[in-house]
PyMOL Python script that loads the backbone (N, CA, C, O; Angstrom):
from pymol import cmd

cmd.read_pdbstr("""\
ATOM      1  N   UNK A   1     155.952 293.434   3.371  1.00  0.00           N
ATOM      2  CA  UNK A   1     157.349 293.262   3.689  1.00  0.00           C
ATOM      3  C   UNK A   1     157.692 291.776   3.596  1.00  0.00           C
ATOM      4  O   UNK A   1     156.917 290.918   4.019  1.00  0.00           O
ATOM      5  N   UNK A   2     158.846 291.495   3.046  1.00  0.00           N
ATOM      6  CA  UNK A   2     159.304 290.125   2.882  1.00  0.00           C
ATOM      7  C   UNK A   2     159.914 289.602   4.180  1.00  0.00           C
ATOM      8  O   UNK A   2     160.694 290.295   4.834  1.00  0.00           O
ATOM      9  N   UNK A   3     159.552 288.377   4.542  1.00  0.00           N
ATOM     10  CA  UNK A   3     160.159 287.722   5.694  1.00  0.00           C
ATOM     11  C   UNK A   3     161.508 287.167   5.219  1.00  0.00           C
ATOM     12  O   UNK A   3     161.622 286.014   4.803  1.00  0.00           O
ATOM     13  N   UNK A   4     162.519 288.030   5.299  1.00  0.00           N
ATOM     14  CA  UNK A   4     163.842 287.721   4.774  1.00  0.00           C
ATOM     15  C   UNK A   4     164.461 286.501   5.431  1.00  0.00           C
ATOM     16  O   UNK A   4     165.058 285.667   4.749  1.00  0.00           O
ATOM     17  N   UNK A   5     164.330 286.385   6.737  1.00  0.00           N
ATOM     18  CA  UNK A   5     164.935 285.248   7.444  1.00  0.00           C
ATOM     19  C   UNK A   5     164.369 283.923   6.939  1.00  0.00           C
ATOM     20  O   UNK A   5     165.116 282.974   6.700  1.00  0.00           O
ATOM     21  N   UNK A   6     163.062 283.862   6.781  1.00  0.00           N
ATOM     22  CA  UNK A   6     162.438 282.627   6.306  1.00  0.00           C
ATOM     23  C   UNK A   6     162.845 282.332   4.866  1.00  0.00           C
ATOM     24  O   UNK A   6     163.171 281.191   4.537  1.00  0.00           O
ATOM     25  N   UNK A   7     162.831 283.341   4.010  1.00  0.00           N
ATOM     26  CA  UNK A   7     163.214 283.130   2.616  1.00  0.00           C
ATOM     27  C   UNK A   7     164.662 282.657   2.526  1.00  0.00           C
ATOM     28  O   UNK A   7     164.961 281.720   1.787  1.00  0.00           O
ATOM     29  N   UNK A   8     165.553 283.289   3.262  1.00  0.00           N
ATOM     30  CA  UNK A   8     166.960 282.881   3.233  1.00  0.00           C
ATOM     31  C   UNK A   8     167.145 281.455   3.742  1.00  0.00           C
ATOM     32  O   UNK A   8     167.934 280.696   3.180  1.00  0.00           O
ATOM     33  N   UNK A   9     166.427 281.085   4.799  1.00  0.00           N
ATOM     34  CA  UNK A   9     166.578 279.733   5.336  1.00  0.00           C
ATOM     35  C   UNK A   9     166.089 278.692   4.332  1.00  0.00           C
ATOM     36  O   UNK A   9     166.703 277.635   4.190  1.00  0.00           O
ATOM     37  N   UNK A  10     164.996 278.979   3.640  1.00  0.00           N
ATOM     38  CA  UNK A  10     164.495 278.039   2.629  1.00  0.00           C
ATOM     39  C   UNK A  10     165.462 277.970   1.450  1.00  0.00           C
ATOM     40  O   UNK A  10     165.685 276.896   0.890  1.00  0.00           O
ATOM     41  N   UNK A  11     166.037 279.115   1.073  1.00  0.00           N
ATOM     42  CA  UNK A  11     167.035 279.111  -0.002  1.00  0.00           C
ATOM     43  C   UNK A  11     168.196 278.185   0.347  1.00  0.00           C
ATOM     44  O   UNK A  11     168.628 277.386  -0.483  1.00  0.00           O
ATOM     45  N   UNK A  12     168.695 278.294   1.567  1.00  0.00           N
ATOM     46  CA  UNK A  12     169.822 277.462   2.004  1.00  0.00           C
ATOM     47  C   UNK A  12     169.419 275.987   2.005  1.00  0.00           C
ATOM     48  O   UNK A  12     170.163 275.136   1.518  1.00  0.00           O
ATOM     49  N   UNK A  13     168.241 275.688   2.554  1.00  0.00           N
ATOM     50  CA  UNK A  13     167.772 274.299   2.597  1.00  0.00           C
ATOM     51  C   UNK A  13     167.646 273.683   1.207  1.00  0.00           C
ATOM     52  O   UNK A  13     167.858 272.483   1.027  1.00  0.00           O
ATOM     53  N   UNK A  14     167.299 274.516   0.226  1.00  0.00           N
ATOM     54  CA  UNK A  14     167.085 274.009  -1.133  1.00  0.00           C
ATOM     55  C   UNK A  14     168.314 274.206  -2.020  1.00  0.00           C
ATOM     56  O   UNK A  14     168.268 273.940  -3.221  1.00  0.00           O
ATOM     57  N   UNK A  15     169.414 274.675  -1.419  1.00  0.00           N
ATOM     58  CA  UNK A  15     170.679 274.744  -2.139  1.00  0.00           C
ATOM     59  C   UNK A  15     170.870 275.939  -3.049  1.00  0.00           C
ATOM     60  O   UNK A  15     171.596 275.844  -4.039  1.00  0.00           O
ATOM     61  N   UNK A  16     170.235 277.063  -2.741  1.00  0.00           N
ATOM     62  CA  UNK A  16     170.354 278.251  -3.573  1.00  0.00           C
ATOM     63  C   UNK A  16     171.082 279.370  -2.857  1.00  0.00           C
ATOM     64  O   UNK A  16     170.826 279.638  -1.683  1.00  0.00           O
ATOM     65  N   UNK A  17     171.986 280.019  -3.564  1.00  0.00           N
ATOM     66  CA  UNK A  17     172.568 281.270  -3.099  1.00  0.00           C
ATOM     67  C   UNK A  17     171.677 282.397  -3.596  1.00  0.00           C
ATOM     68  O   UNK A  17     170.806 282.184  -4.439  1.00  0.00           O
ATOM     69  N   UNK A  18     171.896 283.593  -3.071  1.00  0.00           N
ATOM     70  CA  UNK A  18     171.119 284.743  -3.542  1.00  0.00           C
ATOM     71  C   UNK A  18     171.336 284.952  -5.036  1.00  0.00           C
ATOM     72  O   UNK A  18     170.386 285.202  -5.778  1.00  0.00           O
ATOM     73  N   UNK A  19     172.577 284.851  -5.469  1.00  0.00           N
ATOM     74  CA  UNK A  19     172.889 285.054  -6.884  1.00  0.00           C
ATOM     75  C   UNK A  19     172.246 284.014  -7.777  1.00  0.00           C
ATOM     76  O   UNK A  19     171.720 284.343  -8.840  1.00  0.00           O
ATOM     77  N   UNK A  20     172.286 282.761  -7.351  1.00  0.00           N
ATOM     78  CA  UNK A  20     171.694 281.688  -8.161  1.00  0.00           C
ATOM     79  C   UNK A  20     170.182 281.848  -8.268  1.00  0.00           C
ATOM     80  O   UNK A  20     169.613 281.650  -9.341  1.00  0.00           O
ATOM     81  N   UNK A  21     169.528 282.205  -7.165  1.00  0.00           N
ATOM     82  CA  UNK A  21     168.076 282.390  -7.212  1.00  0.00           C
ATOM     83  C   UNK A  21     167.725 283.608  -8.057  1.00  0.00           C
ATOM     84  O   UNK A  21     166.762 283.574  -8.823  1.00  0.00           O
ATOM     85  N   UNK A  22     168.488 284.672  -7.925  1.00  0.00           N
ATOM     86  CA  UNK A  22     168.259 285.869  -8.758  1.00  0.00           C
ATOM     87  C   UNK A  22     168.320 285.499 -10.232  1.00  0.00           C
ATOM     88  O   UNK A  22     167.454 285.896 -11.010  1.00  0.00           O
ATOM     89  N   UNK A  23     169.343 284.737 -10.620  1.00  0.00           N
ATOM     90  CA  UNK A  23     169.481 284.307 -12.010  1.00  0.00           C
ATOM     91  C   UNK A  23     168.288 283.464 -12.451  1.00  0.00           C
ATOM     92  O   UNK A  23     167.778 283.638 -13.558  1.00  0.00           O
ATOM     93  N   UNK A  24     167.849 282.561 -11.596  1.00  0.00           N
ATOM     94  CA  UNK A  24     166.736 281.665 -11.935  1.00  0.00           C
ATOM     95  C   UNK A  24     165.424 282.419 -12.145  1.00  0.00           C
ATOM     96  O   UNK A  24     164.609 282.019 -12.975  1.00  0.00           O
ATOM     97  N   UNK A  25     165.215 283.500 -11.405  1.00  0.00           N
ATOM     98  CA  UNK A  25     163.941 284.224 -11.522  1.00  0.00           C
ATOM     99  C   UNK A  25     164.037 285.444 -12.435  1.00  0.00           C
ATOM    100  O   UNK A  25     163.059 286.172 -12.603  1.00  0.00           O
ATOM    101  N   UNK A  26     165.209 285.669 -13.025  1.00  0.00           N
ATOM    102  CA  UNK A  26     165.341 286.732 -14.015  1.00  0.00           C
ATOM    103  C   UNK A  26     165.572 288.119 -13.442  1.00  0.00           C
ATOM    104  O   UNK A  26     165.220 289.118 -14.069  1.00  0.00           O
ATOM    105  N   UNK A  27     166.158 288.186 -12.263  1.00  0.00           N
ATOM    106  CA  UNK A  27     166.497 289.473 -11.657  1.00  0.00           C
ATOM    107  C   UNK A  27     168.006 289.644 -11.638  1.00  0.00           C
ATOM    108  O   UNK A  27     168.748 288.663 -11.594  1.00  0.00           O
ATOM    109  N   UNK A  28     168.461 290.893 -11.670  1.00  0.00           N
ATOM    110  CA  UNK A  28     169.877 291.112 -11.441  1.00  0.00           C
ATOM    111  C   UNK A  28     170.159 290.816  -9.975  1.00  0.00           C
ATOM    112  O   UNK A  28     169.250 290.845  -9.145  1.00  0.00           O
ATOM    113  N   UNK A  29     171.367 290.542  -9.670  1.00  0.00           N
ATOM    114  CA  UNK A  29     171.723 290.258  -8.282  1.00  0.00           C
ATOM    115  C   UNK A  29     171.490 291.483  -7.399  1.00  0.00           C
ATOM    116  O   UNK A  29     171.103 291.358  -6.237  1.00  0.00           O
ATOM    117  N   UNK A  30     171.727 292.659  -7.960  1.00  0.00           N
ATOM    118  CA  UNK A  30     171.512 293.888  -7.202  1.00  0.00           C
ATOM    119  C   UNK A  30     170.027 294.095  -6.909  1.00  0.00           C
ATOM    120  O   UNK A  30     169.655 294.445  -5.789  1.00  0.00           O
ATOM    121  N   UNK A  31     169.184 293.880  -7.914  1.00  0.00           N
ATOM    122  CA  UNK A  31     167.737 294.043  -7.722  1.00  0.00           C
ATOM    123  C   UNK A  31     167.212 293.029  -6.714  1.00  0.00           C
ATOM    124  O   UNK A  31     166.392 293.365  -5.859  1.00  0.00           O
ATOM    125  N   UNK A  32     167.682 291.791  -6.813  1.00  0.00           N
ATOM    126  CA  UNK A  32     167.254 290.755  -5.873  1.00  0.00           C
ATOM    127  C   UNK A  32     167.665 291.130  -4.451  1.00  0.00           C
ATOM    128  O   UNK A  32     166.883 290.968  -3.514  1.00  0.00           O
ATOM    129  N   UNK A  33     168.872 291.622  -4.292  1.00  0.00           N
ATOM    130  CA  UNK A  33     169.361 292.012  -2.969  1.00  0.00           C
ATOM    131  C   UNK A  33     168.516 293.137  -2.381  1.00  0.00           C
ATOM    132  O   UNK A  33     168.185 293.104  -1.196  1.00  0.00           O
ATOM    133  N   UNK A  34     168.162 294.133  -3.195  1.00  0.00           N
ATOM    134  CA  UNK A  34     167.304 295.231  -2.711  1.00  0.00           C
ATOM    135  C   UNK A  34     165.965 294.689  -2.224  1.00  0.00           C
ATOM    136  O   UNK A  34     165.466 295.103  -1.177  1.00  0.00           O
ATOM    137  N   UNK A  35     165.393 293.779  -2.972  1.00  0.00           N
ATOM    138  CA  UNK A  35     164.089 293.225  -2.614  1.00  0.00           C
ATOM    139  C   UNK A  35     164.198 292.315  -1.386  1.00  0.00           C
ATOM    140  O   UNK A  35     163.315 292.301  -0.529  1.00  0.00           O
ATOM    141  N   UNK A  36     165.288 291.563  -1.318  1.00  0.00           N
ATOM    142  CA  UNK A  36     165.497 290.673  -0.185  1.00  0.00           C
ATOM    143  C   UNK A  36     165.684 291.459   1.114  1.00  0.00           C
ATOM    144  O   UNK A  36     165.342 290.970   2.191  1.00  0.00           O
ATOM    145  N   UNK A  37     166.221 292.663   1.014  1.00  0.00           N
ATOM    146  CA  UNK A  37     166.451 293.503   2.196  1.00  0.00           C
ATOM    147  C   UNK A  37     165.351 294.558   2.386  1.00  0.00           C
ATOM    148  O   UNK A  37     165.535 295.547   3.097  1.00  0.00           O
ATOM    149  N   UNK A  38     164.203 294.322   1.733  1.00  0.00           N
ATOM    150  CA  UNK A  38     163.005 295.158   1.885  1.00  0.00           C
ATOM    151  C   UNK A  38     163.212 296.620   1.506  1.00  0.00           C
ATOM    152  O   UNK A  38     162.592 297.511   2.088  1.00  0.00           O
ATOM    153  N   UNK A  39     164.086 296.864   0.530  1.00  0.00           N
ATOM    154  CA  UNK A  39     164.247 298.221  -0.006  1.00  0.00           C
ATOM    155  C   UNK A  39     163.381 298.395  -1.246  1.00  0.00           C
ATOM    156  O   UNK A  39     163.214 299.506  -1.748  1.00  0.00           O
ATOM    157  N   UNK A  40     162.836 297.294  -1.729  1.00  0.00           N
ATOM    158  CA  UNK A  40     161.872 297.263  -2.835  1.00  0.00           C
ATOM    159  C   UNK A  40     161.038 296.007  -2.636  1.00  0.00           C
ATOM    160  O   UNK A  40     161.445 295.089  -1.923  1.00  0.00           O
ATOM    161  N   UNK A  41     159.876 295.971  -3.265  1.00  0.00           N
ATOM    162  CA  UNK A  41     158.977 294.821  -3.083  1.00  0.00           C
ATOM    163  C   UNK A  41     159.044 293.878  -4.286  1.00  0.00           C
ATOM    164  O   UNK A  41     159.221 294.313  -5.424  1.00  0.00           O
ATOM    165  N   UNK A  42     158.902 292.592  -4.014  1.00  0.00           N
ATOM    166  CA  UNK A  42     158.768 291.617  -5.088  1.00  0.00           C
ATOM    167  C   UNK A  42     157.395 291.790  -5.729  1.00  0.00           C
ATOM    168  O   UNK A  42     156.408 292.008  -5.027  1.00  0.00           O
ATOM    169  N   UNK A  43     157.323 291.694  -7.073  1.00  0.00           N
ATOM    170  CA  UNK A  43     156.021 291.759  -7.737  1.00  0.00           C
ATOM    171  C   UNK A  43     155.458 290.346  -7.899  1.00  0.00           C
ATOM    172  O   UNK A  43     156.114 289.364  -7.552  1.00  0.00           O
ATOM    173  N   UNK A  44     154.251 290.257  -8.422  1.00  0.00           N
ATOM    174  CA  UNK A  44     153.570 288.961  -8.529  1.00  0.00           C
ATOM    175  C   UNK A  44     154.338 287.957  -9.373  1.00  0.00           C
ATOM    176  O   UNK A  44     154.436 286.786  -9.009  1.00  0.00           O
ATOM    177  N   UNK A  45     154.881 288.404 -10.491  1.00  0.00           N
ATOM    178  CA  UNK A  45     155.617 287.485 -11.354  1.00  0.00           C
ATOM    179  C   UNK A  45     156.877 286.967 -10.667  1.00  0.00           C
ATOM    180  O   UNK A  45     157.229 285.796 -10.810  1.00  0.00           O
ATOM    181  N   UNK A  46     157.549 287.832  -9.930  1.00  0.00           N
ATOM    182  CA  UNK A  46     158.756 287.423  -9.207  1.00  0.00           C
ATOM    183  C   UNK A  46     158.419 286.440  -8.086  1.00  0.00           C
ATOM    184  O   UNK A  46     159.122 285.449  -7.887  1.00  0.00           O
ATOM    185  N   UNK A  47     157.348 286.721  -7.364  1.00  0.00           N
ATOM    186  CA  UNK A  47     156.916 285.814  -6.298  1.00  0.00           C
ATOM    187  C   UNK A  47     156.558 284.450  -6.883  1.00  0.00           C
ATOM    188  O   UNK A  47     156.917 283.413  -6.327  1.00  0.00           O
ATOM    189  N   UNK A  48     155.859 284.462  -7.994  1.00  0.00           N
ATOM    190  CA  UNK A  48     155.487 283.211  -8.657  1.00  0.00           C
ATOM    191  C   UNK A  48     156.724 282.434  -9.091  1.00  0.00           C
ATOM    192  O   UNK A  48     156.784 281.216  -8.922  1.00  0.00           O
ATOM    193  N   UNK A  49     157.703 283.126  -9.644  1.00  0.00           N
ATOM    194  CA  UNK A  49     158.934 282.464 -10.096  1.00  0.00           C
ATOM    195  C   UNK A  49     159.722 281.903  -8.911  1.00  0.00           C
ATOM    196  O   UNK A  49     160.231 280.784  -8.980  1.00  0.00           O
ATOM    197  N   UNK A  50     159.822 282.669  -7.831  1.00  0.00           N
ATOM    198  CA  UNK A  50     160.523 282.197  -6.634  1.00  0.00           C
ATOM    199  C   UNK A  50     159.817 280.973  -6.067  1.00  0.00           C
ATOM    200  O   UNK A  50     160.463 279.997  -5.685  1.00  0.00           O
ATOM    201  N   UNK A  51     158.491 281.029  -6.013  1.00  0.00           N
ATOM    202  CA  UNK A  51     157.714 279.897  -5.495  1.00  0.00           C
ATOM    203  C   UNK A  51     157.946 278.647  -6.330  1.00  0.00           C
ATOM    204  O   UNK A  51     158.072 277.547  -5.791  1.00  0.00           O
ATOM    205  N   UNK A  52     158.000 278.816  -7.641  1.00  0.00           N
ATOM    206  CA  UNK A  52     158.215 277.680  -8.536  1.00  0.00           C
ATOM    207  C   UNK A  52     159.624 277.106  -8.354  1.00  0.00           C
ATOM    208  O   UNK A  52     159.792 275.896  -8.201  1.00  0.00           O
ATOM    209  N   UNK A  53     160.623 277.973  -8.371  1.00  0.00           N
ATOM    210  CA  UNK A  53     162.017 277.525  -8.281  1.00  0.00           C
ATOM    211  C   UNK A  53     162.300 276.848  -6.941  1.00  0.00           C
ATOM    212  O   UNK A  53     162.986 275.827  -6.890  1.00  0.00           O
ATOM    213  N   UNK A  54     161.774 277.413  -5.864  1.00  0.00           N
ATOM    214  CA  UNK A  54     162.032 276.865  -4.531  1.00  0.00           C
ATOM    215  C   UNK A  54     161.004 275.814  -4.102  1.00  0.00           C
ATOM    216  O   UNK A  54     161.095 275.260  -3.006  1.00  0.00           O
ATOM    217  N   UNK A  55     160.027 275.545  -4.971  1.00  0.00           N
ATOM    218  CA  UNK A  55     158.949 274.589  -4.665  1.00  0.00           C
ATOM    219  C   UNK A  55     158.262 274.949  -3.347  1.00  0.00           C
ATOM    220  O   UNK A  55     158.089 274.102  -2.470  1.00  0.00           O
ATOM    221  N   UNK A  56     157.873 276.223  -3.222  1.00  0.00           N
ATOM    222  CA  UNK A  56     157.204 276.690  -2.009  1.00  0.00           C
ATOM    223  C   UNK A  56     155.749 276.239  -1.999  1.00  0.00           C
ATOM    224  O   UNK A  56     155.089 276.222  -3.038  1.00  0.00           O
ATOM    225  N   UNK A  57     155.255 275.875  -0.826  1.00  0.00           N
ATOM    226  CA  UNK A  57     153.825 275.587  -0.711  1.00  0.00           C
ATOM    227  C   UNK A  57     153.090 276.883  -0.350  1.00  0.00           C
ATOM    228  O   UNK A  57     153.722 277.911  -0.104  1.00  0.00           O
ATOM    229  N   UNK A  58     151.784 276.830  -0.321  1.00  0.00           N
ATOM    230  CA  UNK A  58     150.974 278.035  -0.075  1.00  0.00           C
ATOM    231  C   UNK A  58     151.293 278.691   1.259  1.00  0.00           C
ATOM    232  O   UNK A  58     151.347 279.918   1.353  1.00  0.00           O
ATOM    233  N   UNK A  59     151.502 277.889   2.278  1.00  0.00           N
ATOM    234  CA  UNK A  59     151.817 278.440   3.595  1.00  0.00           C
ATOM    235  C   UNK A  59     153.142 279.183   3.566  1.00  0.00           C
ATOM    236  O   UNK A  59     153.253 280.277   4.119  1.00  0.00           O
ATOM    237  N   UNK A  60     154.143 278.600   2.927  1.00  0.00           N
ATOM    238  CA  UNK A  60     155.445 279.256   2.828  1.00  0.00           C
ATOM    239  C   UNK A  60     155.349 280.564   2.047  1.00  0.00           C
ATOM    240  O   UNK A  60     155.952 281.565   2.435  1.00  0.00           O
ATOM    241  N   UNK A  61     154.604 280.561   0.963  1.00  0.00           N
ATOM    242  CA  UNK A  61     154.427 281.782   0.165  1.00  0.00           C
ATOM    243  C   UNK A  61     153.800 282.869   1.025  1.00  0.00           C
ATOM    244  O   UNK A  61     154.284 284.000   1.054  1.00  0.00           O
ATOM    245  N   UNK A  62     152.732 282.530   1.720  1.00  0.00           N
ATOM    246  CA  UNK A  62     152.063 283.513   2.587  1.00  0.00           C
ATOM    247  C   UNK A  62     152.977 284.002   3.697  1.00  0.00           C
ATOM    248  O   UNK A  62     153.043 285.201   3.969  1.00  0.00           O
ATOM    249  N   UNK A  63     153.677 283.083   4.336  1.00  0.00           N
ATOM    250  CA  UNK A  63     154.550 283.452   5.451  1.00  0.00           C
ATOM    251  C   UNK A  63     155.713 284.333   5.002  1.00  0.00           C
ATOM    252  O   UNK A  63     156.147 285.211   5.748  1.00  0.00           O
ATOM    253  N   UNK A  64     156.216 284.109   3.801  1.00  0.00           N
ATOM    254  CA  UNK A  64     157.351 284.895   3.302  1.00  0.00           C
ATOM    255  C   UNK A  64     156.909 286.247   2.756  1.00  0.00           C
ATOM    256  O   UNK A  64     157.509 287.271   3.084  1.00  0.00           O
ATOM    257  N   UNK A  65     155.874 286.263   1.932  1.00  0.00           N
ATOM    258  CA  UNK A  65     155.556 287.461   1.167  1.00  0.00           C
ATOM    259  C   UNK A  65     154.333 288.245   1.628  1.00  0.00           C
ATOM    260  O   UNK A  65     154.231 289.432   1.320  1.00  0.00           O
ATOM    261  N   UNK A  66     153.406 287.630   2.350  1.00  0.00           N
ATOM    262  CA  UNK A  66     152.134 288.299   2.605  1.00  0.00           C
ATOM    263  C   UNK A  66     151.712 288.414   4.055  1.00  0.00           C
ATOM    264  O   UNK A  66     150.800 289.185   4.353  1.00  0.00           O
ATOM    265  N   UNK A  67     152.313 287.706   4.945  1.00  0.00           N
ATOM    266  CA  UNK A  67     151.837 287.664   6.322  1.00  0.00           C
ATOM    267  C   UNK A  67     151.770 289.049   6.954  1.00  0.00           C
ATOM    268  O   UNK A  67     150.781 289.378   7.609  1.00  0.00           O
ATOM    269  N   UNK A  68     152.801 289.860   6.769  1.00  0.00           N
ATOM    270  CA  UNK A  68     152.825 291.198   7.342  1.00  0.00           C
ATOM    271  C   UNK A  68     151.744 292.084   6.722  1.00  0.00           C
ATOM    272  O   UNK A  68     151.116 292.876   7.426  1.00  0.00           O
ATOM    273  N   UNK A  69     151.524 291.958   5.425  1.00  0.00           N
ATOM    274  CA  UNK A  69     150.514 292.762   4.747  1.00  0.00           C
ATOM    275  C   UNK A  69     149.118 292.458   5.276  1.00  0.00           C
ATOM    276  O   UNK A  69     148.320 293.367   5.506  1.00  0.00           O
ATOM    277  N   UNK A  70     148.833 291.187   5.466  1.00  0.00           N
ATOM    278  CA  UNK A  70     147.525 290.781   5.974  1.00  0.00           C
ATOM    279  C   UNK A  70     147.357 291.258   7.413  1.00  0.00           C
ATOM    280  O   UNK A  70     146.295 291.769   7.770  1.00  0.00           O
ATOM    281  N   UNK A  71     148.363 291.104   8.227  1.00  0.00           N
ATOM    282  CA  UNK A  71     148.278 291.524   9.626  1.00  0.00           C
ATOM    283  C   UNK A  71     148.065 293.022   9.721  1.00  0.00           C
ATOM    284  O   UNK A  71     147.274 293.479  10.546  1.00  0.00           O
ATOM    285  N   UNK A  72     148.748 293.790   8.902  1.00  0.00           N
ATOM    286  CA  UNK A  72     148.607 295.240   8.938  1.00  0.00           C
ATOM    287  C   UNK A  72     147.269 295.714   8.402  1.00  0.00           C
ATOM    288  O   UNK A  72     146.780 296.761   8.825  1.00  0.00           O
ATOM    289  N   UNK A  73     146.663 294.975   7.487  1.00  0.00           N
ATOM    290  CA  UNK A  73     145.397 295.412   6.913  1.00  0.00           C
ATOM    291  C   UNK A  73     144.272 295.358   7.936  1.00  0.00           C
ATOM    292  O   UNK A  73     143.280 296.072   7.792  1.00  0.00           O
ATOM    293  N   UNK A  74     144.402 294.531   8.964  1.00  0.00           N
ATOM    294  CA  UNK A  74     143.367 294.436   9.999  1.00  0.00           C
ATOM    295  C   UNK A  74     143.401 295.595  10.982  1.00  0.00           C
ATOM    296  O   UNK A  74     142.439 295.821  11.716  1.00  0.00           O
ATOM    297  N   UNK A  75     144.506 296.329  10.999  1.00  0.00           N
ATOM    298  CA  UNK A  75     144.616 297.431  11.931  1.00  0.00           C
ATOM    299  C   UNK A  75     144.195 298.751  11.323  1.00  0.00           C
ATOM    300  O   UNK A  75     144.152 299.768  12.016  1.00  0.00           O
ATOM    301  N   UNK A  76     143.882 298.751  10.037  1.00  0.00           N
ATOM    302  CA  UNK A  76     143.507 299.998   9.353  1.00  0.00           C
ATOM    303  C   UNK A  76     142.043 300.322   9.534  1.00  0.00           C
ATOM    304  O   UNK A  76     141.567 301.336   9.023  1.00  0.00           O
TER     305      UNK A  76
END
""", "prot")
cmd.dss("prot")
cmd.show_as("cartoon", "prot")
cmd.util.cbc("prot")
cmd.orient("prot")
């Protein structure tokens, strides 16, 4: 699950709207919105593109895209 609050806050800090970031990473605005609201998941290429465009560091990438997955895997 995507940490939407963190991703949105970083987008604002770096001067991106949802539409502008969607355009930069090659997604339609509708597809980006679905993924941002956890109705679909970002794939590896999309995560890589978002990380590049927003200049995310490893911690930010993990906190936005993977933290919940890792936490849940320990309970299985």
